Backbone atoms as SQL, in Angstrom:
CREATE TABLE atoms (id INTEGER PRIMARY KEY, chain TEXT, resi INTEGER, resn TEXT, atom TEXT, x REAL, y REAL, z REAL);
INSERT INTO atoms VALUES
  (1, 'A', 1, 'GLU', 'N', 0.965, -0.990, -0.131),
  (2, 'A', 1, 'GLU', 'CA', 0.064, -0.118, -0.076),
  (3, 'A', 1, 'GLU', 'C', 0.733, 1.210, 0.117),
  (4, 'A', 2, 'LEU', 'N', 1.899, 1.467, 0.707),
  (5, 'A', 2, 'LEU', 'CA', 2.373, 2.299, 0.800),
  (6, 'A', 2, 'LEU', 'C', 3.420, 2.904, -0.696),
  (7, 'A', 3, 'PHE', 'N', 3.720, 1.222, -0.419),
  (8, 'A', 3, 'PHE', 'CA', 4.247, 1.935, -2.282),
  (9, 'A', 3, 'PHE', 'C', 4.113, 2.550, -3.331),
  (10, 'A', 4, 'HIS', 'N', 2.628, 1.943, -3.067),
  (11, 'A', 4, 'HIS', 'CA', 1.456, 2.477, -3.999),
  (12, 'A', 4, 'HIS', 'C', 1.323, 4.197, -3.781),
  (13, 'A', 5, 'GLU', 'N', 1.053, 4.690, -2.538),
  (14, 'A', 5, 'GLU', 'CA', 0.801, 6.009, -2.505),
  (15, 'A', 5, 'GLU', 'C', 1.988, 7.099, -2.641),
  (16, 'A', 6, 'PHE', 'N', 3.067, 6.565, -3.154),
  (17, 'A', 6, 'PHE', 'CA', 4.827, 7.189, -3.124),
  (18, 'A', 6, 'PHE', 'C', 4.487, 7.106, -4.593),
  (19, 'A', 7, 'TYR', 'N', 4.005, 5.645, -5.213),
  (20, 'A', 7, 'TYR', 'CA', 3.829, 5.401, -6.603),
  (21, 'A', 7, 'TYR', 'C', 3.168, 6.644, -7.409),
  (22, 'A', 8, 'SER', 'N', 1.979, 6.777, -6.341),
  (23, 'A', 8, 'SER', 'CA', 1.375, 7.627, -7.366),
  (24, 'A', 8, 'SER', 'C', 1.896, 9.457, -7.505),
  (25, 'A', 9, 'GLU', 'N', 2.872, 9.860, -6.190),
  (26, 'A', 9, 'GLU', 'CA', 3.179, 10.900, -6.232),
  (27, 'A', 9, 'GLU', 'C', 5.126, 11.279, -6.828),
  (28, 'A', 10, 'LYS', 'N', 4.466, 9.745, -7.563),
  (29, 'A', 10, 'LYS', 'CA', 6.294, 10.056, -8.572),
  (30, 'A', 10, 'LYS', 'C', 7.251, 11.175, -8.900),
  (31, 'A', 11, 'ASP', 'N', 6.088, 11.873, -9.237),
  (32, 'A', 11, 'ASP', 'CA', 6.248, 12.697, -10.211),
  (33, 'A', 11, 'ASP', 'C', 7.044, 13.893, -9.434),
  (34, 'A', 12, 'LYS', 'N', 6.044, 14.150, -8.391),
  (35, 'A', 12, 'LYS', 'CA', 6.685, 15.420, -7.745),
  (36, 'A', 12, 'LYS', 'C', 7.843, 14.605, -6.461),
  (37, 'A', 13, 'ILE', 'N', 7.941, 13.816, -6.255),
  (38, 'A', 13, 'ILE', 'CA', 8.677, 13.251, -5.305),
  (39, 'A', 13, 'ILE', 'C', 9.897, 13.675, -6.116),
  (40, 'A', 14, 'GLU', 'N', 10.036, 12.724, -7.630),
  (41, 'A', 14, 'GLU', 'CA', 11.614, 13.288, -8.412),
  (42, 'A', 14, 'GLU', 'C', 11.687, 14.450, -8.444),
  (43, 'A', 15, 'ALA', 'N', 10.659, 15.256, -9.197),
  (44, 'A', 15, 'ALA', 'CA', 11.262, 16.761, -8.952),
  (45, 'A', 15, 'ALA', 'C', 11.567, 17.509, -7.532),
  (46, 'A', 16, 'LYS', 'N', 11.235, 16.780, -6.332),
  (47, 'A', 16, 'LYS', 'CA', 11.587, 17.680, -5.137),
  (48, 'A', 16, 'LYS', 'C', 12.729, 17.226, -5.122),
  (49, 'A', 17, 'ALA', 'N', 12.833, 15.811, -5.137),
  (50, 'A', 17, 'ALA', 'CA', 14.666, 15.437, -4.746),
  (51, 'A', 17, 'ALA', 'C', 15.492, 15.877, -6.453),
  (52, 'A', 18, 'GLY', 'N', 14.929, 16.007, -7.624),
  (53, 'A', 18, 'GLY', 'CA', 16.109, 16.382, -8.065),
  (54, 'A', 18, 'GLY', 'C', 16.316, 15.703, -8.754),
  (55, 'A', 19, 'VAL', 'N', 15.611, 13.698, -8.399),
  (56, 'A', 19, 'VAL', 'CA', 16.511, 12.809, -9.618),
  (57, 'A', 19, 'VAL', 'C', 15.736, 12.106, -10.105),
  (58, 'A', 20, 'LYS', 'N', 16.225, 10.902, -11.133),
  (59, 'A', 20, 'LYS', 'CA', 14.640, 9.725, -11.790),
  (60, 'A', 20, 'LYS', 'C', 15.134, 8.339, -10.547),
  (61, 'A', 21, 'LEU', 'N', 14.142, 8.189, -10.349),
  (62, 'A', 21, 'LEU', 'CA', 14.510, 7.160, -8.756),
  (63, 'A', 21, 'LEU', 'C', 13.804, 6.762, -9.709),
  (64, 'A', 22, 'ASP', 'N', 14.633, 4.589, -9.535),
  (65, 'A', 22, 'ASP', 'CA', 14.240, 3.327, -9.992),
  (66, 'A', 22, 'ASP', 'C', 12.828, 3.017, -8.470),
  (67, 'A', 23, 'TRP', 'N', 11.718, 2.693, -9.449),
  (68, 'A', 23, 'TRP', 'CA', 11.037, 2.047, -8.796),
  (69, 'A', 23, 'TRP', 'C', 10.685, 0.715, -9.024),
  (70, 'A', 24, 'ARG', 'N', 11.153, 0.352, -7.857),
  (71, 'A', 24, 'ARG', 'CA', 10.327, -1.459, -7.795),
  (72, 'A', 24, 'ARG', 'C', 9.484, -1.845, -7.468),
  (73, 'A', 25, 'GLU', 'N', 8.177, -2.063, -7.499),
  (74, 'A', 25, 'GLU', 'CA', 7.578, -2.736, -6.725),
  (75, 'A', 25, 'GLU', 'C', 7.749, -4.172, -6.249),
  (76, 'A', 26, 'LEU', 'N', 8.034, -5.202, -6.829),
  (77, 'A', 26, 'LEU', 'CA', 8.420, -6.447, -6.131),
  (78, 'A', 26, 'LEU', 'C', 6.847, -7.240, -5.658),
  (79, 'A', 27, 'PRO', 'N', 5.940, -6.985, -6.619),
  (80, 'A', 27, 'PRO', 'CA', 4.465, -7.853, -5.508),
  (81, 'A', 27, 'PRO', 'C', 4.881, -9.132, -5.034),
  (82, 'A', 28, 'GLU', 'N', 6.155, -9.670, -5.585),
  (83, 'A', 28, 'GLU', 'CA', 6.280, -11.162, -4.871),
  (84, 'A', 28, 'GLU', 'C', 6.991, -11.837, -3.650),
  (85, 'A', 29, 'ARG', 'N', 7.025, -10.251, -3.353),
  (86, 'A', 29, 'ARG', 'CA', 8.104, -9.552, -2.008),
  (87, 'A', 29, 'ARG', 'C', 7.738, -9.146, -0.845),
  (88, 'A', 30, 'LYS', 'N', 7.898, -9.164, 0.536),
  (89, 'A', 30, 'LYS', 'CA', 6.808, -8.319, 1.767),
  (90, 'A', 30, 'LYS', 'C', 7.494, -7.111, 1.599),
  (91, 'A', 31, 'ALA', 'N', 8.768, -6.997, 0.605),
  (92, 'A', 31, 'ALA', 'CA', 9.405, -5.415, 0.136),
  (93, 'A', 31, 'ALA', 'C', 9.538, -4.583, -1.005),
  (94, 'A', 32, 'SER', 'N', 9.152, -3.713, -0.970),
  (95, 'A', 32, 'SER', 'CA', 9.269, -2.977, -2.599),
  (96, 'A', 32, 'SER', 'C', 10.628, -2.094, -2.410),
  (97, 'A', 33, 'ARG', 'N', 11.474, -1.809, -3.404),
  (98, 'A', 33, 'ARG', 'CA', 11.885, -0.932, -3.393),
  (99, 'A', 33, 'ARG', 'C', 12.326, 0.530, -4.021),
  (100, 'A', 34, 'ILE', 'N', 13.106, 1.382, -4.337),
  (101, 'A', 34, 'ILE', 'CA', 12.910, 2.368, -4.531),
  (102, 'A', 34, 'ILE', 'C', 14.471, 3.437, -4.180),
  (103, 'A', 35, 'LEU', 'N', 15.043, 3.249, -5.356),
  (104, 'A', 35, 'LEU', 'CA', 16.440, 3.241, -5.666),
  (105, 'A', 35, 'LEU', 'C', 17.311, 4.636, -6.239),
  (106, 'A', 36, 'TYR', 'N', 18.385, 4.917, -5.923),
  (107, 'A', 36, 'TYR', 'CA', 18.888, 6.071, -6.410),
  (108, 'A', 36, 'TYR', 'C', 20.665, 5.158, -6.533),
  (109, 'A', 37, 'GLU', 'N', 20.942, 5.040, -7.467),
  (110, 'A', 37, 'GLU', 'CA', 22.282, 4.563, -7.564),
  (111, 'A', 37, 'GLU', 'C', 23.224, 5.165, -8.576),
  (112, 'A', 38, 'THR', 'N', 24.848, 4.487, -8.292),
  (113, 'A', 38, 'THR', 'CA', 26.063, 5.895, -8.724),
  (114, 'A', 38, 'THR', 'C', 27.008, 4.608, -8.243),
  (115, 'A', 39, 'ASN', 'N', 27.563, 4.567, -9.380),
  (116, 'A', 39, 'ASN', 'CA', 29.095, 3.789, -9.306),
  (117, 'A', 39, 'ASN', 'C', 29.891, 4.239, -8.323),
  (118, 'A', 40, 'VAL', 'N', 30.248, 3.541, -7.786),
  (119, 'A', 40, 'VAL', 'CA', 31.706, 3.740, -7.114),
  (120, 'A', 40, 'VAL', 'C', 32.498, 2.261, -6.903),
  (121, 'A', 41, 'ASP', 'N', 33.693, 2.644, -6.706),
  (122, 'A', 41, 'ASP', 'CA', 34.775, 1.595, -6.413),
  (123, 'A', 41, 'ASP', 'C', 35.462, 1.794, -4.955),
  (124, 'A', 42, 'PHE', 'N', 34.727, 0.826, -4.028),
  (125, 'A', 42, 'PHE', 'CA', 34.861, 0.946, -2.569),
  (126, 'A', 42, 'PHE', 'C', 36.307, 0.379, -2.177),
  (127, 'A', 43, 'LYS', 'N', 36.596, 0.028, -2.920),
  (128, 'A', 43, 'LYS', 'CA', 38.136, 0.064, -2.872),
  (129, 'A', 43, 'LYS', 'C', 39.369, 1.209, -3.082),
  (130, 'A', 44, 'ASP', 'N', 38.859, 1.837, -3.792),
  (131, 'A', 44, 'ASP', 'CA', 39.360, 2.937, -3.333),
  (132, 'A', 44, 'ASP', 'C', 39.162, 3.868, -2.274),
  (133, 'A', 45, 'LYS', 'N', 40.141, 4.137, -1.298),
  (134, 'A', 45, 'LYS', 'CA', 39.857, 5.022, -0.212),
  (135, 'A', 45, 'LYS', 'C', 40.454, 6.280, -0.381),
  (136, 'A', 46, 'ASP', 'N', 40.715, 6.626, -1.472),
  (137, 'A', 46, 'ASP', 'CA', 40.986, 8.470, -1.822),
  (138, 'A', 46, 'ASP', 'C', 39.496, 8.980, -1.991),
  (139, 'A', 47, 'SER', 'N', 39.055, 8.447, -2.852),
  (140, 'A', 47, 'SER', 'CA', 37.390, 8.490, -2.363),
  (141, 'A', 47, 'SER', 'C', 36.165, 8.277, -1.788),
  (142, 'A', 48, 'TRP', 'N', 36.797, 7.506, -0.904),
  (143, 'A', 48, 'TRP', 'CA', 35.641, 7.393, 0.070),
  (144, 'A', 48, 'TRP', 'C', 34.687, 8.378, 0.800),
  (145, 'A', 49, 'ASN', 'N', 35.947, 10.068, 0.709),
  (146, 'A', 49, 'ASN', 'CA', 34.831, 11.117, 1.531),
  (147, 'A', 49, 'ASN', 'C', 34.196, 11.852, 0.357),
  (148, 'A', 50, 'LYS', 'N', 34.747, 11.297, -1.135),
  (149, 'A', 50, 'LYS', 'CA', 32.885, 11.936, -1.834),
  (150, 'A', 50, 'LYS', 'C', 32.618, 10.942, -2.062),
  (151, 'A', 51, 'GLN', 'N', 32.540, 10.000, -1.673),
  (152, 'A', 51, 'GLN', 'CA', 31.305, 9.293, -1.795),
  (153, 'A', 51, 'GLN', 'C', 29.838, 8.772, -0.592),
  (154, 'A', 52, 'PHE', 'N', 31.100, 9.183, 0.246),
  (155, 'A', 52, 'PHE', 'CA', 30.195, 9.703, 1.860),
  (156, 'A', 52, 'PHE', 'C', 29.388, 10.695, 1.035),
  (157, 'A', 53, 'ASP', 'N', 30.113, 11.855, 0.992),
  (158, 'A', 53, 'ASP', 'CA', 29.707, 13.281, 0.577),
  (159, 'A', 53, 'ASP', 'C', 28.003, 12.974, -0.261),
  (160, 'A', 54, 'TRP', 'N', 28.313, 12.240, -0.963),
  (161, 'A', 54, 'TRP', 'CA', 27.150, 11.974, -2.085),
  (162, 'A', 54, 'TRP', 'C', 26.175, 11.143, -1.377),
  (163, 'A', 55, 'ILE', 'N', 26.342, 10.296, -0.556),
  (164, 'A', 55, 'ILE', 'CA', 25.432, 9.933, 0.244),
  (165, 'A', 55, 'ILE', 'C', 24.250, 11.155, 0.948),
  (166, 'A', 56, 'MET', 'N', 25.309, 11.918, 2.061),
  (167, 'A', 56, 'MET', 'CA', 24.737, 12.828, 2.325),
  (168, 'A', 56, 'MET', 'C', 24.078, 13.587, 1.728),
  (169, 'A', 57, 'GLU', 'N', 24.080, 13.731, 0.512),
  (170, 'A', 57, 'GLU', 'CA', 23.793, 14.924, -0.571),
  (171, 'A', 57, 'GLU', 'C', 22.501, 13.781, -0.835),
  (172, 'A', 58, 'TYR', 'N', 22.492, 13.322, -1.536),
  (173, 'A', 58, 'TYR', 'CA', 21.373, 12.740, -2.023),
  (174, 'A', 58, 'TYR', 'C', 20.397, 12.138, -1.678),
  (175, 'A', 59, 'GLY', 'N', 20.826, 11.314, 0.235),
  (176, 'A', 59, 'GLY', 'CA', 19.774, 11.015, 0.806),
  (177, 'A', 59, 'GLY', 'C', 18.976, 12.196, 1.481),
  (178, 'A', 60, 'VAL', 'N', 19.562, 13.247, 1.711),
  (179, 'A', 60, 'VAL', 'CA', 18.916, 14.602, 2.882),
  (180, 'A', 60, 'VAL', 'C', 17.816, 14.565, 1.255),
  (181, 'A', 61, 'LYS', 'N', 18.572, 14.865, 0.203),
  (182, 'A', 61, 'LYS', 'CA', 17.211, 15.627, -0.511),
  (183, 'A', 61, 'LYS', 'C', 16.051, 14.072, -1.220),
  (184, 'A', 62, 'ILE', 'N', 16.332, 13.327, -0.877),
  (185, 'A', 62, 'ILE', 'CA', 15.832, 12.138, -1.094),
  (186, 'A', 62, 'ILE', 'C', 14.418, 11.963, -0.132),
  (187, 'A', 63, 'ALA', 'N', 14.995, 11.832, 0.878),
  (188, 'A', 63, 'ALA', 'CA', 14.139, 11.931, 2.504),
  (189, 'A', 63, 'ALA', 'C', 13.107, 13.341, 2.626),
  (190, 'A', 64, 'LYS', 'N', 13.763, 14.161, 1.763),
  (191, 'A', 64, 'LYS', 'CA', 13.041, 15.930, 1.935),
  (192, 'A', 64, 'LYS', 'C', 12.026, 15.408, 1.080),
  (193, 'A', 65, 'ALA', 'N', 12.325, 15.073, -0.027),
  (194, 'A', 65, 'ALA', 'CA', 11.115, 14.692, -0.744),
  (195, 'A', 65, 'ALA', 'C', 10.069, 13.993, -0.881),
  (196, 'A', 66, 'PHE', 'N', 10.322, 13.019, 0.433),
  (197, 'A', 66, 'PHE', 'CA', 9.562, 12.033, 0.635),
  (198, 'A', 66, 'PHE', 'C', 8.776, 12.285, 1.892),
  (199, 'A', 67, 'LYS', 'N', 9.407, 13.622, 2.699),
  (200, 'A', 67, 'LYS', 'CA', 8.501, 13.887, 3.491),
  (201, 'A', 67, 'LYS', 'C', 8.031, 14.675, 3.216),
  (202, 'A', 68, 'SER', 'N', 7.796, 15.070, 2.181),
  (203, 'A', 68, 'SER', 'CA', 6.718, 16.820, 1.743),
  (204, 'A', 68, 'SER', 'C', 5.547, 15.707, 1.327),
  (205, 'A', 69, 'ILE', 'N', 5.919, 14.612, 1.263),
  (206, 'A', 69, 'ILE', 'CA', 4.837, 14.050, 0.808),
  (207, 'A', 69, 'ILE', 'C', 3.119, 13.833, 1.713);
């Protein structure tokens, strides 16, 4: 139910977050997924700060977008 509630506001959520999300309902499972991904190399310790900054930036944007609905 919650996935469908959010999905009905998909355009508003994505516009507010400023990103295109990957909406995966997964009806055969107990939980659905809403993803936003980027490619990183976890072995490259020199880029960890950049990766954590990315997580914080987009995590906050996406959380605010969902909270506004």
